[in-house]
KOLTIBA-373362 format. One record per atom (N, C-alpha, C, O): atom name; z, y, x; residue in three letters. Coordinates in steps of 0.05 Angstrom, whole numbers, plus 5000, padded with zeros to 4 digits. Each point is the difference from the previous one (the first is absolute). Layout:
# KOLTIBA-373362
CA / Z / Y / X / ALA
...
# end
This chain:
# KOLTIBA-373362
N / 8326 / 7595 / 1043 / MET
CA / 4974 / 4991 / 4995 / MET
C / 4986 / 4993 / 5027 / MET
O / 4987 / 4980 / 5003 / MET
N / 5016 / 5038 / 5017 / TRP
CA / 4988 / 4995 / 5026 / TRP
C / 5010 / 4975 / 5013 / TRP
O / 4986 / 4986 / 5014 / TRP
N / 5040 / 5010 / 4982 / GLU
CA / 5012 / 4976 / 5013 / GLU
C / 4989 / 4975 / 4987 / GLU
O / 4995 / 4980 / 5015 / GLU
N / 5000 / 5020 / 4959 / SER
CA / 4988 / 4976 / 4987 / SER
C / 4972 / 4995 / 5010 / SER
O / 4990 / 4977 / 4999 / SER
N / 4996 / 5044 / 5010 / TYR
CA / 4972 / 4997 / 5010 / TYR
C / 5000 / 4992 / 5030 / TYR
O / 4979 / 4995 / 5011 / TYR
N / 5044 / 5005 / 5002 / GLY
CA / 5001 / 4993 / 5028 / GLY
C / 4995 / 5022 / 5019 / GLY
O / 4994 / 4995 / 5024 / GLY
N / 5008 / 5030 / 4967 / VAL
CA / 4995 / 5023 / 5017 / VAL
C / 5020 / 5000 / 5024 / VAL
O / 4992 / 5005 / 5023 / VAL
N / 5034 / 4991 / 4971 / PHE
CA / 5020 / 5002 / 5020 / PHE
C / 5001 / 4975 / 5018 / PHE
O / 5009 / 5001 / 5023 / PHE
N / 4983 / 4976 / 4966 / ASP
CA / 5001 / 4975 / 5016 / ASP
C / 4975 / 4995 / 5016 / ASP
O / 5001 / 4987 / 5021 / ASP
N / 4976 / 5023 / 4970 / TYR
CA / 4975 / 4994 / 5013 / TYR
C / 4984 / 5025 / 5009 / TYR
O / 4991 / 5001 / 5023 / TYR
N / 5005 / 5017 / 4959 / ALA
CA / 4982 / 5023 / 5006 / ALA
C / 5011 / 5018 / 5021 / ALA
O / 4986 / 5006 / 5020 / ALA
N / 5039 / 5003 / 4977 / LEU
CA / 5011 / 5019 / 5019 / LEU
C / 5004 / 4987 / 5028 / LEU
O / 4994 / 5013 / 5020 / LEU
N / 5018 / 4963 / 4981 / PRO
CA / 5002 / 4988 / 5027 / PRO
C / 4972 / 4996 / 5013 / PRO
O / 4997 / 5004 / 5024 / PRO
N / 4983 / 4988 / 4960 / PHE
CA / 4973 / 4996 / 5011 / PHE
C / 4989 / 5027 / 5011 / PHE
O / 4990 / 5001 / 5022 / PHE
N / 5013 / 5020 / 4962 / LEU
CA / 4990 / 5026 / 5009 / LEU
C / 5014 / 5010 / 5025 / LEU
O / 4987 / 5012 / 5018 / LEU
N / 5039 / 4983 / 4984 / LEU
CA / 5015 / 5008 / 5024 / LEU
C / 4990 / 4985 / 5025 / LEU
O / 4994 / 5012 / 5020 / LEU
N / 5004 / 4962 / 4978 / ILE
CA / 4991 / 4984 / 5023 / ILE
C / 4971 / 5007 / 5007 / ILE
O / 4993 / 5003 / 5023 / ILE
N / 4990 / 5000 / 4957 / PHE
CA / 4972 / 5007 / 5005 / PHE
C / 4998 / 5027 / 5014 / PHE
O / 4986 / 5002 / 5020 / PHE
N / 5029 / 5018 / 4971 / ALA
CA / 4999 / 5027 / 5012 / ALA
C / 5010 / 5000 / 5028 / ALA
O / 4988 / 5012 / 5018 / ALA
N / 5034 / 4974 / 4987 / VAL
CA / 5011 / 4999 / 5027 / VAL
C / 4981 / 4986 / 5020 / VAL
O / 4995 / 5010 / 5021 / VAL
N / 4995 / 4967 / 4971 / VAL
CA / 4982 / 4985 / 5017 / VAL
C / 4974 / 5015 / 5005 / VAL
O / 4990 / 5001 / 5022 / VAL
N / 4999 / 5010 / 4957 / PHE
CA / 4975 / 5016 / 5002 / PHE
C / 5005 / 5024 / 5018 / PHE
O / 4983 / 5006 / 5017 / PHE
N / 5039 / 5008 / 4980 / GLY
CA / 5006 / 5023 / 5016 / GLY
C / 5003 / 4993 / 5030 / GLY
O / 4990 / 5014 / 5017 / GLY
N / 5024 / 4964 / 4988 / ILE
CA / 5003 / 4991 / 5028 / ILE
C / 4973 / 4993 / 5012 / ILE
O / 4994 / 5008 / 5023 / ILE
N / 4990 / 4976 / 4963 / LEU
CA / 4974 / 4992 / 5010 / LEU
C / 4982 / 5024 / 5004 / LEU
O / 4985 / 5001 / 5020 / LEU
N / 5015 / 5018 / 4962 / SER
CA / 4983 / 5024 / 5003 / SER
C / 5009 / 5017 / 5023 / SER
O / 4984 / 5011 / 5015 / SER
N / 5042 / 4991 / 4989 / PHE
CA / 5011 / 5016 / 5022 / PHE
C / 4994 / 4988 / 5027 / PHE
O / 4993 / 5014 / 5019 / PHE
N / 5010 / 4959 / 4983 / MET
CA / 4997 / 4987 / 5026 / MET
C / 4970 / 4996 / 5007 / MET
O / 4993 / 4996 / 5023 / MET
N / 4990 / 5005 / 4957 / LYS
CA / 4971 / 4996 / 5004 / LYS
C / 4993 / 4975 / 5015 / LYS
O / 4983 / 5000 / 5018 / LYS
N / 5030 / 4978 / 4974 / ILE
CA / 4994 / 4974 / 5013 / ILE
C / 4971 / 4992 / 4995 / ILE
O / 4987 / 4989 / 5018 / ILE
N / 5003 / 5016 / 4959 / PHE
CA / 4973 / 4993 / 4993 / PHE
C / 4981 / 5024 / 5000 / PHE
O / 4980 / 5001 / 4986 / PHE
N / 5027 / 5020 / 5028 / GLY
CA / 4984 / 5024 / 5001 / GLY
C / 5004 / 5016 / 4974 / GLY
O / 5022 / 5001 / 4989 / GLY
N / 4957 / 5011 / 5002 / ASN
CA / 5001 / 5015 / 4975 / ASN
C / 4991 / 4984 / 4976 / ASN
O / 4992 / 5011 / 4980 / ASN
N / 5008 / 4963 / 5022 / ASN
CA / 4991 / 4982 / 4979 / ASN
C / 5022 / 4997 / 4979 / ASN
O / 5017 / 4982 / 5002 / ASN
N / 4983 / 5035 / 4978 / LYS
CA / 5020 / 4999 / 4979 / LYS
C / 4999 / 4976 / 4983 / LYS
O / 5020 / 4991 / 4988 / LYS
N / 4956 / 4997 / 5009 / GLY
CA / 4997 / 4976 / 4984 / GLY
C / 5018 / 4977 / 5010 / GLY
O / 5013 / 4986 / 4984 / GLY
N / 4987 / 5010 / 5042 / VAL
CA / 5016 / 4979 / 5012 / VAL
C / 5030 / 5006 / 4996 / VAL
O / 5015 / 4982 / 4994 / VAL
N / 4992 / 5043 / 5010 / ASN
CA / 5028 / 5008 / 4996 / ASN
C / 5009 / 4995 / 4971 / ASN
O / 5023 / 4991 / 4996 / ASN
N / 4960 / 5015 / 4985 / VAL
CA / 5006 / 4996 / 4972 / VAL
C / 5004 / 4971 / 4994 / VAL
O / 5019 / 4992 / 4986 / VAL
N / 4963 / 4991 / 5024 / ILE
CA / 5002 / 4971 / 4994 / ILE
C / 5025 / 4989 / 5012 / ILE
O / 5014 / 4984 / 4987 / ILE
N / 4993 / 5023 / 5038 / ILE
CA / 5024 / 4990 / 5013 / ILE
C / 5025 / 5010 / 4984 / ILE
O / 5018 / 4984 / 4996 / ILE
N / 4982 / 5041 / 4996 / ALA
CA / 5023 / 5011 / 4985 / ALA
C / 5002 / 4986 / 4973 / ALA
O / 5023 / 4995 / 4991 / ALA
N / 4955 / 5000 / 4996 / LEU
CA / 5001 / 4985 / 4974 / LEU
C / 5011 / 4972 / 5004 / LEU
O / 5018 / 4992 / 4984 / LEU
N / 4973 / 4994 / 5036 / VAL
CA / 5010 / 4973 / 5005 / VAL
C / 5030 / 4999 / 5006 / VAL
O / 5015 / 4984 / 4988 / VAL
N / 4993 / 5034 / 5029 / VAL
CA / 5029 / 5001 / 5007 / VAL
C / 5016 / 5008 / 4976 / VAL
O / 5022 / 4989 / 4995 / VAL
N / 4969 / 5030 / 4989 / GLY
CA / 5014 / 5008 / 4975 / GLY
C / 5003 / 4978 / 4980 / GLY
O / 5021 / 4995 / 4989 / GLY
N / 4957 / 4990 / 5007 / PHE
CA / 5001 / 4978 / 4981 / PHE
C / 5017 / 4977 / 5010 / PHE
O / 5014 / 4987 / 4985 / PHE
N / 4985 / 5007 / 5041 / MET
CA / 5016 / 4979 / 5011 / MET
C / 5030 / 5007 / 4999 / MET
O / 5017 / 4983 / 4996 / MET
N / 4989 / 5043 / 5007 / ALA
CA / 5028 / 5008 / 4999 / ALA
C / 5012 / 4996 / 4972 / ALA
O / 5023 / 4991 / 4998 / ALA
N / 4962 / 5016 / 4981 / ILE
CA / 5012 / 4998 / 4973 / ILE
C / 4999 / 4972 / 4989 / ILE
O / 5011 / 4995 / 4979 / ILE
N / 4976 / 4987 / 5035 / ARG
CA / 4997 / 4973 / 4991 / ARG
C / 5027 / 4985 / 4999 / ARG
O / 5005 / 4984 / 4983 / ARG
N / 5012 / 5023 / 5036 / PHE
CA / 5026 / 4986 / 5003 / PHE
C / 5022 / 5016 / 4986 / PHE
O / 5001 / 5024 / 5003 / PHE
N / 5016 / 4962 / 4983 / GLY
CA / 5021 / 5013 / 4985 / GLY
C / 5021 / 5013 / 5017 / GLY
O / 5012 / 5020 / 4991 / GLY
N / 4993 / 4970 / 5033 / TRP
CA / 5020 / 5012 / 5016 / TRP
C / 4992 / 5028 / 5009 / TRP
O / 5018 / 5017 / 5006 / TRP
N / 4957 / 4989 / 4996 / PHE
CA / 4991 / 5027 / 5007 / PHE
C / 5008 / 5020 / 4978 / PHE
O / 5010 / 5022 / 5006 / PHE
N / 4986 / 4970 / 4969 / ASN
CA / 5007 / 5017 / 4978 / ASN
C / 5030 / 5004 / 4999 / ASN
O / 5010 / 5022 / 4993 / ASN
N / 5006 / 4958 / 5013 / GLN
CA / 5029 / 5003 / 5001 / GLN
C / 5008 / 5019 / 5022 / GLN
O / 5018 / 5017 / 4996 / GLN
N / 4970 / 4980 / 5027 / PHE
CA / 5006 / 5018 / 5022 / PHE
C / 4993 / 5029 / 4993 / PHE
O / 5016 / 5018 / 5005 / PHE
N / 4961 / 4986 / 4983 / TYR
CA / 4991 / 5026 / 4992 / TYR
C / 5020 / 5012 / 4980 / TYR
O / 5007 / 5024 / 5002 / TYR
N / 5002 / 4960 / 4978 / ALA
CA / 5018 / 5009 / 4980 / ALA
C / 5028 / 5007 / 5011 / ALA
O / 5014 / 5017 / 4989 / ALA
N / 4994 / 4969 / 5032 / GLU
CA / 5026 / 5006 / 5012 / GLU
C / 4999 / 5023 / 5020 / GLU
O / 5020 / 5015 / 5002 / GLU
N / 4959 / 4987 / 5013 / LEU
CA / 4998 / 5019 / 5021 / LEU
C / 4997 / 5029 / 4991 / LEU
O / 5015 / 5018 / 5009 / LEU
N / 4967 / 4987 / 4973 / PHE
CA / 4993 / 5028 / 4994 / PHE
C / 5021 / 5016 / 4984 / PHE
O / 5002 / 5024 / 5005 / PHE
N / 5013 / 4964 / 4978 / PRO
CA / 5022 / 5016 / 4988 / PRO
C / 5021 / 5008 / 5022 / PRO
O / 5010 / 5023 / 4999 / PRO
N / 4996 / 4959 / 5019 / ARG
CA / 5019 / 5008 / 5022 / ARG
C / 4987 / 5021 / 5018 / ARG
O / 5014 / 5018 / 5009 / ARG
N / 4961 / 4979 / 4997 / LEU
CA / 4986 / 5019 / 5017 / LEU
C / 5000 / 5028 / 4987 / LEU
O / 5003 / 5020 / 5013 / LEU
N / 4993 / 4981 / 4960 / GLY
CA / 5001 / 5025 / 4986 / GLY
C / 5027 / 5014 / 5002 / GLY
O / 5001 / 5024 / 5004 / GLY
N / 5020 / 4960 / 4994 / ILE
CA / 5027 / 5011 / 5004 / ILE
C / 5004 / 5010 / 5028 / ILE
O / 5012 / 5021 / 5004 / ILE
N / 4978 / 4965 / 5016 / GLY
CA / 5002 / 5008 / 5027 / GLY
C / 4985 / 5026 / 5005 / GLY
O / 5010 / 5018 / 5015 / GLY
N / 4966 / 4985 / 4974 / VAL
CA / 4984 / 5024 / 5004 / VAL
C / 5014 / 5024 / 4987 / VAL
O / 5001 / 5022 / 5011 / VAL
N / 5011 / 4974 / 4965 / VAL
CA / 5014 / 5022 / 4986 / VAL
C / 5025 / 5008 / 5016 / VAL
O / 5006 / 5024 / 5002 / VAL
N / 5008 / 4957 / 5010 / THR
CA / 5023 / 5006 / 5017 / THR
C / 4992 / 5016 / 5024 / THR
O / 5013 / 5020 / 5007 / THR
N / 4965 / 4972 / 5006 / LEU
CA / 4990 / 5015 / 5023 / LEU
C / 4992 / 5028 / 4993 / LEU
O / 5004 / 5019 / 5015 / LEU
N / 4983 / 4984 / 4961 / LEU
CA / 4992 / 5026 / 4991 / LEU
C / 5024 / 5018 / 4995 / LEU
O / 4999 / 5024 / 5005 / LEU
N / 5023 / 4965 / 4983 / ALA
CA / 5024 / 5015 / 4996 / ALA
C / 5012 / 5010 / 5026 / ALA
O / 5009 / 5022 / 5002 / ALA
N / 4992 / 4960 / 5018 / VAL
CA / 5010 / 5009 / 5026 / VAL
C / 4983 / 5021 / 5012 / VAL
O / 5010 / 5019 / 5012 / VAL
N / 4964 / 4979 / 4985 / LEU
CA / 4981 / 5020 / 5010 / LEU
C / 5004 / 5027 / 4987 / LEU
O / 5000 / 5021 / 5014 / LEU
N / 5005 / 4979 / 4960 / ILE
CA / 5006 / 5025 / 4986 / ILE
C / 5026 / 5012 / 5010 / ILE
O / 5001 / 5025 / 5004 / ILE
N / 5019 / 4959 / 5000 / LEU
CA / 5026 / 5010 / 5009 / LEU
C / 4998 / 5011 / 5028 / LEU
O / 5012 / 5021 / 5007 / LEU
N / 4972 / 4966 / 5010 / VAL
CA / 4996 / 5011 / 5028 / VAL
C / 4986 / 5027 / 4998 / VAL
O / 5008 / 5018 / 5014 / VAL
N / 4972 / 4984 / 4969 / GLY
CA / 4985 / 5025 / 4997 / GLY
C / 5018 / 5022 / 4989 / GLY
O / 4996 / 5024 / 5006 / GLY
N / 5024 / 4969 / 4978 / LEU
CA / 5017 / 5019 / 4988 / LEU
C / 5022 / 5010 / 5018 / LEU
O / 5007 / 5024 / 5000 / LEU
N / 5005 / 4958 / 5016 / PHE
CA / 5023 / 5007 / 5015 / PHE
C / 4996 / 5003 / 5030 / PHE
O / 5018 / 5011 / 5014 / PHE
N / 4960 / 4980 / 4997 / ILE
CA / 4996 / 5002 / 5029 / ILE
C / 4981 / 5023 / 5006 / ILE
O / 4979 / 5003 / 4987 / ILE
N / 5028 / 5014 / 5032 / PRO
CA / 4982 / 5022 / 5007 / PRO
C / 4973 / 4990 / 5011 / PRO
O / 4998 / 4978 / 5010 / PRO
N / 4982 / 5039 / 4987 / GLU
CA / 4973 / 4992 / 5007 / GLU
C / 4997 / 4991 / 5030 / GLU
O / 4986 / 4981 / 5005 / GLU
N / 5027 / 5033 / 5013 / ASP
CA / 4997 / 4994 / 5028 / ASP
C / 5012 / 4973 / 5008 / ASP
O / 4994 / 4989 / 5021 / ASP
N / 5024 / 5000 / 4963 / GLU
CA / 5013 / 4975 / 5006 / GLU
C / 4988 / 4977 / 4984 / GLU
O / 5008 / 4977 / 5004 / GLU
N / 4973 / 5028 / 4978 / ARG
CA / 4989 / 4978 / 4984 / ARG
C / 4983 / 4981 / 5016 / ARG
O / 4996 / 4977 / 4993 / ARG
N / 4993 / 5032 / 5030 / ARG
CA / 4983 / 4982 / 5016 / ARG
C / 5017 / 4976 / 5010 / ARG
O / 4989 / 4979 / 5004 / ARG
N / 5036 / 5025 / 5001 / TYR
CA / 5017 / 4978 / 5009 / TYR
C / 5005 / 4980 / 4978 / TYR
O / 5005 / 4977 / 5005 / TYR
N / 4995 / 5033 / 4971 / TRP
CA / 5006 / 4983 / 4977 / TRP
C / 4976 / 4981 / 4993 / TRP
O / 5004 / 4981 / 4985 / TRP
N / 4973 / 5025 / 5025 / GLY
CA / 4977 / 4982 / 4996 / GLY
C / 5006 / 4972 / 5010 / GLY
O / 4993 / 4980 / 4986 / GLY
N / 5019 / 5018 / 5037 / TRP
CA / 5007 / 4973 / 5011 / TRP
C / 5021 / 4987 / 4983 / TRP
O / 4999 / 4976 / 4995 / TRP
N / 5020 / 5039 / 4996 / GLY
CA / 5021 / 4989 / 4982 / GLY
C / 4989 / 4990 / 4974 / GLY
O / 5008 / 4979 / 4990 / GLY
N / 4973 / 5037 / 4999 / LEU
CA / 4987 / 4991 / 4975 / LEU
C / 4983 / 4975 / 5004 / LEU
O / 4999 / 4982 / 4983 / LEU
N / 4988 / 5016 / 5040 / ALA
CA / 4985 / 4976 / 5006 / ALA
C / 5019 / 4976 / 5003 / ALA
O / 4993 / 4978 / 4991 / ALA
N / 5030 / 5027 / 5022 / GLY
CA / 5020 / 4978 / 5002 / GLY
C / 5010 / 4991 / 4973 / GLY
O / 5003 / 4976 / 4995 / GLY
N / 5002 / 5044 / 4987 / ILE
CA / 5009 / 4993 / 4973 / ILE
C / 4979 / 4984 / 4986 / ILE
O / 5006 / 4981 / 4985 / ILE
N / 4968 / 5027 / 5018 / ALA
CA / 4978 / 4986 / 4987 / ALA
C / 4998 / 4971 / 5010 / ALA
O / 4995 / 4982 / 4984 / ALA
N / 5009 / 5014 / 5042 / VAL
CA / 5000 / 4973 / 5011 / VAL
C / 5023 / 4983 / 4988 / VAL
O / 4996 / 4977 / 4993 / VAL
N / 5027 / 5035 / 5006 / ILE
CA / 5023 / 4986 / 4989 / ILE
C / 4995 / 4993 / 4970 / ILE
O / 5006 / 4977 / 4992 / ILE
N / 4984 / 5042 / 4993 / ILE
CA / 4993 / 4994 / 4972 / ILE
C / 4980 / 4978 / 4998 / ILE
O / 5002 / 4982 / 4983 / ILE
N / 4977 / 5018 / 5034 / GLY
CA / 4980 / 4979 / 5000 / GLY
C / 5012 / 4973 / 5006 / GLY
O / 4993 / 4980 / 4986 / GLY
N / 5024 / 5018 / 5033 / ILE
CA / 5013 / 4975 / 5007 / ILE
C / 5017 / 4990 / 4977 / ILE
O / 5000 / 4976 / 4994 / ILE
N / 5015 / 5042 / 4994 / ILE
CA / 5017 / 4992 / 4977 / ILE
C / 4984 / 4990 / 4977 / ILE
O / 5006 / 4980 / 4987 / ILE
N / 4972 / 5035 / 5007 / VAL
CA / 4982 / 4992 / 4977 / VAL
C / 4989 / 4973 / 5005 / VAL
O / 5000 / 4983 / 4982 / VAL
N / 4989 / 5012 / 5042 / ILE
CA / 4988 / 4974 / 5005 / ILE
C / 5021 / 4978 / 5001 / ILE
O / 4995 / 4978 / 4989 / ILE
N / 5028 / 5027 / 5023 / TYR
CA / 5021 / 4980 / 5001 / TYR
C / 5010 / 4993 / 4972 / TYR
O / 5002 / 4976 / 4994 / TYR
N / 5003 / 5044 / 4989 / GLN
CA / 5009 / 4994 / 4973 / GLN
C / 4979 / 4986 / 4983 / GLN
O / 5006 / 4982 / 4984 / GLN
N / 4968 / 5025 / 5021 / THR
CA / 4979 / 4986 / 4985 / THR
C / 4999 / 4971 / 5009 / THR
O / 4998 / 4982 / 4982 / THR
N / 5003 / 5013 / 5044 / PHE
CA / 4999 / 4972 / 5009 / PHE
C / 5025 / 4985 / 4990 / PHE
O / 4997 / 4976 / 4992 / PHE
N / 5026 / 5036 / 5008 / LEU
CA / 5024 / 4987 / 4991 / LEU
C / 4998 / 4993 / 4970 / LEU
O / 5009 / 4979 / 4992 / LEU
N / 4981 / 5039 / 4992 / ASN
CA / 4998 / 4996 / 4971 / ASN
C / 4979 / 4978 / 4994 / ASN
O / 5003 / 4987 / 4979 / ASN
N / 4977 / 5010 / 5038 / LEU
CA / 4980 / 4979 / 4995 / LEU
C / 5008 / 4973 / 5012 / LEU
O / 4986 / 4980 / 4997 / LEU
N / 5037 / 5019 / 5016 / GLY
CA / 5009 / 4975 / 5011 / GLY
C / 4989 / 4996 / 5028 / GLY
O / 5002 / 4977 / 5010 / GLY
N / 4987 / 5043 / 5002 / TRP
CA / 4989 / 4998 / 5027 / TRP
C / 5020 / 5011 / 5021 / TRP
O / 4991 / 5011 / 5020 / TRP
N / 5034 / 4987 / 4974 / GLY
CA / 5021 / 5013 / 5016 / GLY
C / 4999 / 4992 / 5030 / GLY
O / 4991 / 4978 / 5007 / GLY
N / 5017 / 5041 / 5009 / ILE
CA / 5002 / 4995 / 5029 / ILE
C / 5028 / 4990 / 5005 / ILE
O / 5020 / 5015 / 4998 / ILE
N / 4982 / 4959 / 5007 / TYR
CA / 5027 / 4987 / 5003 / TYR
C / 5014 / 5010 / 5025 / TYR
O / 4988 / 5005 / 5021 / TYR
N / 5039 / 4998 / 4976 / GLY
CA / 5016 / 5010 / 5022 / GLY
C / 4999 / 5030 / 5003 / GLY
O / 5012 / 5011 / 5019 / GLY
N / 4975 / 5003 / 4963 / PHE
CA / 4998 / 5029 / 5002 / PHE
C / 5008 / 5011 / 4973 / PHE
O / 4983 / 5008 / 4984 / PHE
N / 5043 / 4993 / 5011 / GLY
CA / 5010 / 5008 / 4974 / GLY
C / 5002 / 5030 / 4996 / GLY
O / 4994 / 5015 / 5018 / GLY
N / 5017 / 4992 / 4958 / GLY
CA / 5002 / 5028 / 4993 / GLY
C / 5019 / 5015 / 5018 / GLY
O / 4997 / 5024 / 5005 / GLY
N / 5024 / 4963 / 5006 / GLU
CA / 5019 / 5013 / 5017 / GLU
C / 4986 / 5009 / 5026 / GLU
O / 5006 / 5022 / 5010 / GLU
N / 4977 / 4961 / 5001 / ALA
CA / 4986 / 5007 / 5025 / ALA
C / 4981 / 5024 / 4995 / ALA
O / 4998 / 5018 / 5017 / ALA
N / 4989 / 4983 / 4960 / VAL
CA / 4983 / 5022 / 4994 / VAL
C / 5016 / 5026 / 4998 / VAL
O / 4991 / 5021 / 5009 / VAL
N / 5032 / 4978 / 4979 / GLY
CA / 5017 / 5023 / 4998 / GLY
C / 5009 / 5011 / 5027 / GLY
O / 5000 / 5024 / 5004 / GLY
N / 5007 / 4958 / 5014 / TRP
CA / 5008 / 5008 / 5027 / TRP
C / 4977 / 5012 / 5015 / TRP
O / 5004 / 5020 / 5015 / TRP
N / 4972 / 4969 / 4982 / ILE
CA / 4977 / 5011 / 5014 / ILE
C / 4994 / 5028 / 4989 / ILE
O / 4994 / 5018 / 5016 / ILE
N / 5007 / 4986 / 4958 / ILE
CA / 4995 / 5026 / 4988 / ILE
C / 5021 / 5020 / 5010 / ILE
O / 4993 / 5023 / 5006 / ILE
N / 5032 / 4969 / 4994 / LEU
CA / 5021 / 5018 / 5010 / LEU
C / 4996 / 5007 / 5029 / LEU
O / 5004 / 5024 / 5007 / LEU
N / 4988 / 4957 / 5009 / GLY
CA / 4995 / 5006 / 5028 / GLY
C / 4976 / 5020 / 5004 / GLY
O / 5002 / 5018 / 5016 / GLY
N / 4977 / 4978 / 4969 / VAL
CA / 4977 / 5017 / 5002 / VAL
C / 5007 / 5029 / 4990 / VAL
O / 4993 / 5019 / 5013 / VAL
N / 5022 / 4983 / 4965 / LEU
CA / 5009 / 5026 / 4991 / LEU
C / 5018 / 5014 / 5020 / LEU
O / 4998 / 5024 / 5004 / LEU
N / 5020 / 4961 / 5008 / PHE
CA / 5018 / 5011 / 5020 / PHE
C / 4984 / 5010 / 5023 / PHE
O / 5006 / 5022 / 5010 / PHE
N / 4975 / 4963 / 5000 / LEU
CA / 4983 / 5008 / 5022 / LEU
C / 4984 / 5025 / 4992 / LEU
O / 4996 / 5018 / 5017 / LEU
N / 4994 / 4983 / 4959 / ALA
CA / 4984 / 5023 / 4991 / ALA
C / 5017 / 5025 / 4999 / ALA
O / 4991 / 5022 / 5007 / ALA
N / 5034 / 4976 / 4984 / ILE
CA / 5018 / 5023 / 4999 / ILE
C / 5006 / 5010 / 5029 / ILE
O / 5000 / 5024 / 5005 / ILE
N / 5004 / 4957 / 5013 / ILE
CA / 5005 / 5008 / 5028 / ILE
C / 4976 / 5015 / 5011 / ILE
O / 5003 / 5021 / 5013 / ILE
N / 4973 / 4969 / 4982 / ILE
CA / 4975 / 5012 / 5011 / ILE
C / 4997 / 5028 / 4987 / ILE
O / 4992 / 5019 / 5013 / ILE
N / 5013 / 4983 / 4960 / ALA
CA / 4996 / 5026 / 4987 / ALA
C / 5019 / 5021 / 5010 / ALA
O / 4993 / 5023 / 5004 / ALA
N / 5032 / 4969 / 5001 / VAL
CA / 5020 / 5019 / 5010 / VAL
C / 4993 / 5008 / 5029 / VAL
O / 5003 / 5023 / 5008 / VAL
N / 4989 / 4957 / 5008 / ALA
CA / 4993 / 5006 / 5028 / ALA
C / 4976 / 5018 / 5003 / ALA
O / 4999 / 5016 / 5019 / ALA
N / 4981 / 4981 / 4964 / THR
CA / 4976 / 5016 / 5003 / THR
C / 5000 / 5026 / 4985 / THR
O / 4983 / 5017 / 5004 / THR
N / 5037 / 4987 / 4978 / SER
CA / 5001 / 5025 / 4985 / SER
C / 5009 / 5023 / 5019 / SER
O / 5018 / 4996 / 5016 / SER
N / 4970 / 5027 / 4980 / GLY
CA / 5008 / 5023 / 5016 / GLY
C / 5023 / 5014 / 4986 / GLY
O / 5003 / 4999 / 4976 / GLY
N / 5013 / 5014 / 5040 / GLY
CA / 5023 / 5014 / 4989 / GLY
C / 4995 / 5029 / 4996 / GLY
O / 5019 / 5015 / 4995 / GLY
N / 4956 / 4994 / 5007 / GLY
CA / 4994 / 5029 / 4998 / GLY
C / 4999 / 5010 / 4972 / GLY
O / 5012 / 4988 / 4981 / GLY
N / 4975 / 5035 / 5015 / ASP
CA / 4998 / 5012 / 4974 / ASP
C / 4984 / 4982 / 4981 / ASP
O / 4981 / 4987 / 5008 / ASP
N / 5028 / 5012 / 4968 / ARG
CA / 4988 / 4983 / 4980 / ARG
C / 4984 / 5017 / 4981 / ARG
O / 5008 / 5022 / 4992 / ARG
N / 4970 / 4967 / 4999 / GLN
CA / 4984 / 5014 / 4979 / GLN
C / 5014 / 4994 / 4974 / GLN
O / 5014 / 4980 / 4997 / GLN
N / 4981 / 5037 / 4984 / THR
CA / 5012 / 4996 / 4974 / THR
C / 4983 / 4981 / 4983 / THR
O / 4975 / 5000 / 5003 / THR
N / 5038 / 4985 / 4980 / THR
CA / 4986 / 4983 / 4981 / THR
C / 5007 / 5009 / 4972 / THR
O / 5019 / 5015 / 4997 / THR
N / 4966 / 4976 / 4983 / PRO
CA / 5007 / 5008 / 4973 / PRO
C / 5029 / 4992 / 4992 / PRO
O / 5014 / 5015 / 4987 / PRO
N / 4995 / 4962 / 5022 / ALA
CA / 5027 / 4991 / 4994 / ALA
C / 5021 / 5018 / 5014 / ALA
O / 5020 / 5006 / 4988 / ALA
N / 4975 / 5001 / 5037 / SER
CA / 5019 / 5017 / 5014 / SER
C / 5001 / 5028 / 4988 / SER
O / 5022 / 5012 / 4999 / SER
N / 4955 / 4998 / 4993 / ASN
CA / 5000 / 5027 / 4986 / ASN
C / 5016 / 4998 / 4974 / ASN
O / 5015 / 5019 / 4994 / ASN
N / 4982 / 4960 / 4991 / PHE
CA / 5015 / 4996 / 4975 / PHE
C / 5030 / 4999 / 5006 / PHE
O / 5016 / 5012 / 4986 / PHE
N / 4991 / 4973 / 5036 / GLY
CA / 5028 / 4997 / 5007 / GLY
C / 5012 / 5027 / 5008 / GLY
O / 5023 / 5006 / 4993 / GLY
N / 4962 / 5009 / 5023 / LYS
CA / 5010 / 5027 / 5008 / LYS
C / 5004 / 5018 / 4976 / LYS
O / 5020 / 5014 / 4998 / LYS
N / 4961 / 4986 / 4983 / ALA
CA / 5003 / 5017 / 4977 / ALA
C / 5023 / 4991 / 4982 / ALA
O / 5015 / 5016 / 4989 / ALA
N / 4990 / 4958 / 5009 / LEU
CA / 5022 / 4989 / 4985 / LEU
C / 5027 / 5008 / 5012 / LEU
O / 5018 / 5009 / 4986 / LEU
N / 4984 / 4988 / 5041 / MET
CA / 5025 / 5007 / 5013 / MET
C / 5005 / 5030 / 4999 / MET
O / 5023 / 5009 / 4998 / MET
N / 4956 / 5007 / 5004 / LYS
CA / 5003 / 5029 / 4998 / LYS
C / 5011 / 5008 / 4973 / LYS
O / 5017 / 5018 / 4998 / LYS
N / 4974 / 4968 / 4981 / GLY
CA / 5010 / 5006 / 4973 / GLY
C / 5029 / 4993 / 4997 / GLY
O / 5015 / 5013 / 4985 / GLY
N / 4994 / 4965 / 5029 / PHE
CA / 5028 / 4992 / 4997 / PHE
C / 5019 / 5018 / 5016 / PHE
O / 5022 / 5005 / 4991 / PHE
N / 4969 / 5004 / 5032 / PHE
CA / 5018 / 5015 / 5018 / PHE
C / 4997 / 5030 / 5000 / PHE
O / 5013 / 5014 / 5015 / PHE
N / 4969 / 4996 / 4968 / GLU
CA / 4998 / 5029 / 4998 / GLU
C / 5024 / 5012 / 4985 / GLU
O / 5009 / 4988 / 4981 / GLU
N / 5000 / 5035 / 5028 / PRO
CA / 5022 / 5012 / 4985 / PRO
C / 4991 / 5009 / 4972 / PRO
O / 4977 / 5009 / 4997 / PRO
N / 5040 / 4988 / 4984 / ALA
CA / 4992 / 5007 / 4973 / ALA
C / 5003 / 5029 / 4994 / ALA
O / 4994 / 5009 / 4978 / ALA
# end
């Protein structure tokens, strides 16, 4: 029903553009604290954005991919929290930021490719090699910066120790 009323094609994209433009203008205070001017500019930019069909196509292609990317990043974040000791998590922040950048590049590239705005001469094989190189570099940095000292226990390591103790205990 909402789709037949244009909620997904017009209302949500308009609200997104309006909120982002209004937020940026309010934060930067280009016009001082004059919210009326910020609202008018955000309204105009929002209406101009939804006027063209290609914006709605871009919106429809980008955000499902972005949602998958965010869920992937969240899964990696959960795994890091589960398996990496607390004192070593600070190093993983850079790795997670790198993964987020890679996900962002892939999402935008795939969206452009699907809309026919492909970047010629930059095929899927090149993207794969770049990702492999970045991951290889991240592994080298992670190994080089990790300390070899005592490790704190994590929930997963406690579970593993309890499991192994159960297997190797004399009956």
